[in-house]
C-alpha positions, 0 to 999 in steps of 0.5 A, a space after each residue: 688445403 690452400 696451395 703452399 706459397 709459391 717461391 716466386 710469390 714470397 718477398 721480405 716483408 710478406 706474411 706467411 701463415 705456417 700450418 701445425 707441421 713444426 715444433 718450433 713454430 705454431 699451427 696457425 702462426 703468421 710470420 713475416 718473412 725476413 731476408 739474411 743479410 749476407 746473402 737471399 736466403 728467406 726465412 721465418 723467425 721461430 722458437 729456436 731463432 730462425 727457420 729457412 724458408 729453402 728447406 721446405 722448397 718442393 718440386 714444384 717451387 713451394 714452400 711446405 707448410 706455408 701459405 700466404 696470408 689472406 690465402 687460406 681456404 
């Protein structure tokens, strides 16, 4: 498995690829990272509207379930 996307490497406009662990995002979906206009929160669009990336940070500051496009094995 590829390494998860690191918080320090992800910025608005980047493309993330979702794994199969989401109920509101299709496995393999390519998603554009966006930033909320009223905060520094990053998110991607999903079937329910938006999906905050902060809720997927692990202890290593990686977004579990997401890889940066072009970094998959």
